[in-house]
Residue frames as qw, qx, qy, qz and C-alpha x, y, z in Angstrom:
[[0.000, 0.883, 0.470, 0.000, 0.00, 0.00, 0.00],
 [0.433, -0.376, 0.068, 0.817, 2.89, 2.34, -0.63],
 [0.094, 0.259, 0.487, 0.829, 1.08, 3.73, -3.66],
 [0.170, 0.347, 0.474, -0.791, -1.43, 6.38, -2.66],
 [0.206, 0.515, 0.765, 0.326, -4.82, 6.23, -4.37],
 [0.026, -0.014, -0.048, -0.998, -6.42, 9.40, -5.63],
 [0.316, 0.455, 0.650, -0.520, -10.00, 10.33, -4.79],
 [0.267, 0.341, 0.697, 0.572, -11.99, 10.16, -8.05],
 [0.032, -0.860, -0.509, 0.029, -14.47, 12.76, -6.77],
 [0.281, -0.781, 0.075, 0.553, -11.64, 15.32, -6.63],
 [0.516, 0.088, 0.556, 0.645, -10.76, 14.91, -10.32],
 [0.182, 0.649, 0.064, -0.735, -11.19, 18.21, -12.16],
 [0.485, 0.336, 0.683, 0.429, -12.60, 18.33, -15.69],
 [0.012, 0.064, -0.242, -0.968, -13.41, 20.96, -18.27],
 [0.324, 0.489, 0.692, -0.420, -17.12, 21.78, -17.92],
 [0.466, 0.770, 0.425, 0.095, -17.56, 24.28, -20.75],
 [0.364, -0.151, 0.206, 0.896, -15.94, 26.91, -22.94],
 [0.228, 0.831, 0.473, -0.183, -17.98, 30.03, -23.70],
 [0.383, 0.096, 0.290, 0.872, -17.11, 32.36, -26.56],
 [0.047, 0.823, 0.461, -0.328, -18.67, 35.81, -26.31],
 [0.361, 0.187, 0.304, 0.861, -18.61, 38.64, -28.81],
 [0.036, 0.753, 0.434, -0.493, -20.08, 42.04, -27.98],
 [0.415, 0.342, 0.451, 0.713, -20.75, 43.98, -31.16],
 [0.072, -0.315, -0.256, 0.911, -22.84, 46.83, -29.71],
 [0.439, 0.274, -0.151, -0.842, -25.43, 47.04, -32.50],
 [0.689, 0.237, 0.666, -0.159, -28.12, 44.81, -33.93],
 [0.626, 0.717, -0.028, -0.304, -28.50, 44.00, -37.60],
 [0.711, 0.610, -0.341, 0.076, -25.46, 43.58, -39.85],
 [0.038, 0.634, -0.698, 0.330, -22.75, 43.41, -37.11],
 [0.709, -0.207, 0.559, -0.376, -24.67, 40.63, -35.31],
 [0.920, 0.361, 0.062, -0.142, -24.89, 38.57, -38.51],
 [0.486, 0.685, -0.505, 0.200, -21.16, 39.04, -39.19],
 [0.278, -0.524, 0.693, -0.409, -20.37, 37.99, -35.62],
 [0.870, 0.001, 0.371, -0.325, -22.59, 34.90, -35.94],
 [0.829, 0.518, -0.212, 0.003, -20.76, 33.84, -39.11],
 [0.198, 0.679, -0.628, 0.325, -17.44, 34.27, -37.31],
 [0.514, -0.363, 0.656, -0.417, -18.45, 32.17, -34.30],
 [0.934, 0.214, 0.180, -0.222, -19.86, 29.45, -36.56],
 [0.636, 0.648, -0.401, 0.123, -16.56, 29.47, -38.46],
 [0.036, -0.594, 0.697, -0.399, -14.60, 29.08, -35.19],
 [0.458, -0.195, 0.743, -0.448, -16.80, 26.53, -33.39],
 [0.220, -0.049, -0.885, -0.408, -19.09, 24.90, -35.94],
 [0.089, -0.496, -0.811, 0.296, -22.02, 25.52, -33.55],
 [0.016, -0.714, -0.420, -0.560, -24.93, 27.95, -33.80],
 [0.223, 0.000, -0.442, 0.869, -24.48, 31.02, -31.54],
 [0.142, -0.746, -0.648, 0.058, -27.24, 32.75, -29.55],
 [0.111, 0.654, 0.047, 0.747, -27.95, 36.46, -29.54],
 [0.387, -0.393, -0.562, 0.617, -27.56, 38.33, -26.24],
 [0.009, -0.805, -0.413, -0.426, -29.98, 41.18, -25.64],
 [0.128, 0.417, -0.299, 0.849, -29.41, 44.54, -23.96],
 [0.318, -0.433, -0.763, 0.359, -30.61, 44.62, -20.35],
 [0.054, -0.733, -0.312, 0.602, -31.08, 48.41, -20.30],
 [0.463, 0.809, 0.247, 0.264, -31.59, 51.18, -22.79],
 [0.487, -0.441, 0.082, 0.749, -28.58, 53.45, -23.38],
 [0.366, 0.879, 0.263, -0.157, -29.72, 56.57, -25.19],
 [0.087, -0.828, 0.410, 0.373, -26.17, 57.88, -25.75],
 [0.292, -0.292, 0.845, 0.340, -25.15, 54.68, -27.53],
 [0.560, 0.212, -0.362, -0.714, -28.43, 54.25, -29.42],
 [0.271, 0.009, -0.962, 0.014, -29.21, 50.92, -27.75],
 [0.625, -0.318, -0.050, -0.711, -32.73, 49.94, -26.70],
 [0.488, -0.257, 0.753, -0.360, -33.68, 47.41, -24.03],
 [0.804, 0.216, 0.516, -0.199, -34.18, 43.94, -25.50],
 [0.596, 0.743, -0.247, -0.177, -32.21, 44.71, -28.66],
 [0.953, -0.059, 0.061, 0.291, -29.54, 42.10, -29.56],
 [0.065, 0.949, -0.307, 0.012, -26.08, 43.61, -28.98],
 [0.146, -0.583, 0.799, 0.004, -23.91, 40.52, -28.58],
 [0.891, 0.123, -0.337, -0.278, -23.60, 36.84, -29.38],
 [0.329, -0.534, 0.751, -0.208, -22.31, 33.84, -27.47],
 [0.846, 0.121, -0.463, -0.235, -21.85, 30.13, -27.95],
 [0.579, -0.532, 0.566, -0.249, -21.26, 27.45, -25.29],
 [0.695, 0.351, -0.618, -0.108, -19.20, 24.37, -26.12],
 [0.691, -0.473, 0.463, -0.291, -19.08, 21.28, -23.87],
 [0.966, 0.026, 0.257, 0.007, -17.41, 17.86, -23.90],
 [0.753, -0.060, 0.365, 0.545, -14.66, 16.80, -26.30],
 [0.370, 0.755, 0.276, 0.466, -15.43, 19.71, -28.63],
 [0.287, -0.954, 0.038, -0.080, -14.61, 22.08, -25.76],
 [0.732, -0.473, 0.327, 0.365, -11.25, 20.40, -25.16],
 [0.649, 0.305, 0.404, 0.568, -10.27, 20.60, -28.84],
 [0.133, 0.891, 0.215, 0.377, -11.41, 24.23, -29.09],
 [0.481, -0.865, 0.103, 0.097, -9.53, 25.22, -25.93],
 [0.754, -0.198, 0.344, 0.524, -6.30, 23.77, -27.32],
 [0.451, 0.573, 0.354, 0.586, -6.72, 25.95, -30.44],
 [0.137, -0.943, -0.147, -0.265, -7.53, 29.06, -28.40],
 [0.653, -0.689, 0.150, 0.277, -4.53, 28.60, -26.10],
 [0.708, 0.175, 0.292, 0.619, -2.23, 28.57, -29.15],
 [0.163, 0.842, 0.208, 0.471, -3.30, 32.16, -29.81],
 [0.406, -0.888, 0.131, -0.172, -2.12, 33.14, -26.31],
 [0.432, 0.574, -0.659, 0.224, 1.15, 31.12, -26.73],
 [0.742, -0.285, -0.600, 0.091, -0.04, 28.80, -23.94],
 [0.292, -0.005, -0.462, 0.838, 0.44, 31.62, -21.43],
 [0.306, -0.741, -0.481, -0.356, -2.31, 33.00, -19.23],
 [0.007, 0.521, -0.374, 0.767, -2.03, 35.77, -16.66],
 [0.223, -0.165, -0.859, 0.430, -2.65, 34.78, -13.06],
 [0.236, 0.223, 0.327, -0.888, -5.25, 37.54, -12.73],
 [0.474, 0.034, -0.568, -0.672, -7.37, 35.77, -15.39],
 [0.436, -0.217, -0.871, 0.069, -8.36, 33.16, -12.77],
 [0.458, -0.578, 0.036, -0.675, -11.12, 33.77, -10.23],
 [0.271, -0.392, 0.750, -0.459, -11.47, 32.22, -6.78],
 [0.827, 0.091, 0.357, -0.425, -13.99, 29.63, -8.00],
 [0.602, -0.149, 0.720, 0.311, -11.57, 28.03, -10.48],
 [0.580, 0.715, 0.383, 0.077, -12.91, 29.70, -13.62],
 [0.379, -0.416, 0.255, 0.786, -10.84, 31.80, -15.99],
 [0.474, 0.816, 0.325, -0.057, -11.34, 34.27, -18.80],
 [0.384, -0.398, 0.345, 0.758, -9.16, 35.88, -21.43],
 [0.481, 0.755, 0.126, -0.427, -9.60, 37.91, -24.58],
 [0.629, 0.097, 0.535, 0.556, -8.51, 37.36, -28.15],
 [0.051, 0.610, -0.039, -0.790, -7.94, 40.59, -30.08],
 [0.433, 0.438, -0.478, -0.626, -8.04, 39.14, -33.60],
 [0.872, 0.036, 0.385, -0.299, -10.04, 36.05, -34.47],
 [0.769, 0.573, -0.277, -0.061, -7.79, 35.32, -37.47],
 [0.027, -0.637, 0.738, -0.222, -5.00, 34.33, -35.04],
 [0.780, -0.116, 0.532, -0.306, -6.93, 31.13, -34.25],
 [0.169, -0.274, 0.861, 0.395, -5.45, 28.17, -36.21],
 [0.242, 0.348, 0.885, 0.193, -7.63, 27.17, -39.17],
 [0.178, 0.844, 0.415, -0.289, -9.35, 30.57, -39.50],
 [0.480, 0.191, 0.343, 0.785, -8.60, 32.59, -42.62],
 [0.031, 0.394, 0.119, -0.911, -9.13, 36.29, -43.22],
 [0.246, 0.592, 0.715, 0.277, -12.39, 37.18, -44.98],
 [0.141, 0.113, 0.053, 0.982, -12.65, 40.79, -46.23],
 [0.390, -0.525, -0.478, -0.586, -16.45, 40.72, -45.81],
 [0.677, -0.588, -0.427, 0.118, -16.09, 39.92, -42.10],
 [0.041, 0.850, -0.303, 0.430, -12.94, 41.87, -41.24],
 [0.452, 0.154, -0.732, 0.485, -11.12, 41.34, -37.96],
 [0.588, -0.621, -0.149, -0.496, -13.12, 40.79, -34.77],
 [0.078, 0.362, -0.778, 0.507, -12.17, 40.18, -31.16],
 [0.737, -0.375, -0.430, -0.361, -13.85, 37.89, -28.67],
 [0.352, -0.551, 0.595, -0.468, -13.82, 36.86, -25.02],
 [0.677, 0.032, -0.733, -0.061, -13.23, 33.29, -23.87],
 [0.516, -0.491, 0.442, -0.545, -14.55, 32.03, -20.53],
 [0.563, 0.138, -0.815, -0.002, -13.62, 28.59, -19.22],
 [0.667, -0.456, 0.237, -0.540, -15.52, 26.79, -16.48],
 [0.325, 0.266, -0.898, 0.135, -14.06, 23.82, -14.61],
 [0.767, -0.341, 0.005, -0.544, -16.01, 21.23, -12.60],
 [0.067, -0.284, 0.933, -0.210, -15.66, 18.19, -10.38],
 [0.385, -0.291, -0.841, -0.246, -18.00, 15.19, -10.13],
 [0.274, -0.547, -0.690, 0.387, -20.98, 16.18, -8.01],
 [0.073, -0.171, -0.014, 0.983, -21.13, 19.82, -9.13],
 [0.215, -0.318, -0.650, -0.656, -24.51, 19.18, -10.78],
 [0.262, -0.546, -0.733, 0.310, -26.29, 19.38, -7.41],
 [0.062, -0.310, -0.087, 0.945, -26.20, 23.16, -7.90],
 [0.291, 0.066, -0.457, -0.838, -28.68, 22.78, -10.74],
 [0.139, -0.303, -0.943, 0.023, -31.15, 20.35, -9.14],
 [0.292, -0.654, -0.437, -0.544, -34.74, 21.39, -8.47],
 [0.634, -0.758, -0.144, 0.060, -34.11, 21.17, -4.73],
 [0.315, 0.831, -0.331, 0.317, -31.12, 23.51, -4.48],
 [0.848, -0.457, -0.002, 0.267, -27.98, 22.33, -2.72],
 [0.070, 0.931, -0.357, -0.045, -24.54, 23.87, -2.36],
 [0.815, 0.308, -0.401, 0.283, -21.19, 22.38, -3.21],
 [0.720, -0.638, -0.129, 0.239, -19.22, 21.87, 0.00],
 [0.074, -0.950, 0.280, 0.114, -16.32, 24.14, 0.85],
 [0.524, -0.467, 0.669, 0.243, -13.77, 21.32, 0.63],
 [0.660, 0.311, 0.649, 0.215, -15.09, 20.19, -2.76],
 [0.330, 0.920, 0.085, -0.195, -14.94, 23.57, -4.51],
 [0.769, 0.326, 0.077, 0.544, -12.21, 24.31, -7.04],
 [0.327, -0.810, -0.004, 0.487, -9.70, 26.90, -5.86],
 [0.340, 0.886, -0.248, -0.194, -7.55, 29.19, -7.96],
 [0.192, -0.597, 0.771, 0.111, -4.49, 26.99, -7.34],
 [0.654, 0.135, 0.743, -0.053, -6.42, 23.83, -8.31],
 [0.611, 0.749, 0.206, -0.153, -7.41, 25.44, -11.62],
 [0.146, 0.844, -0.491, -0.157, -3.84, 26.55, -12.34],
 [0.414, -0.357, 0.837, 0.041, -2.52, 23.06, -11.58],
 [0.702, 0.378, 0.593, -0.115, -5.17, 21.42, -13.82],
 [0.539, 0.832, -0.002, -0.132, -4.45, 23.66, -16.82],
 [0.055, -0.760, 0.636, 0.120, -0.70, 23.28, -16.38],
 [0.480, -0.195, 0.855, 0.019, -0.88, 19.47, -16.33],
 [0.627, 0.447, 0.632, -0.089, -3.64, 18.89, -18.91],
 [0.510, 0.831, 0.215, 0.061, -3.00, 21.66, -21.46],
 [0.710, 0.051, 0.020, 0.702, 0.60, 22.70, -20.79],
 [0.014, 0.917, 0.178, 0.356, -0.40, 26.24, -19.87],
 [0.521, 0.007, -0.345, 0.781, 2.21, 28.53, -18.33],
 [0.227, -0.890, -0.394, 0.005, 0.78, 30.98, -15.80],
 [0.445, 0.405, -0.107, 0.792, 2.52, 34.36, -15.94]]
């Protein structure tokens, strides 16, 4: 019994990758953004509506001003590997939150491997949010609400360790 067994319930996995693009206007920019996200992910994005009216910006409440797509499973792992290449497998430590999630931005979508420049689309930026989970995290979403215990939550250091081991990420 010299070999120590690892608790399977403590194993961290990639829950989802969310790509978000805020374009600020409805109409043509939303359609261009949708084409871009479909090109990157192969999935259909959803429009995100304005929560408030902003008269100075010409935005009305309920008007679509952004788009997002959520990727889960093996597709999320493959996509994350591509997105990390854009950042040279380096992520700032301040990109991680205390719950084990992280976010970073990509200034030009054409930096993603496999994406070519299209003059009709131009160059767009996007935000990437990554959510990590452990087995048993689904109790948060049950009809009878329950909380994940303090010892079972993912910390910032756990998230850094997971990304370093699984994806070869260097935290700067």
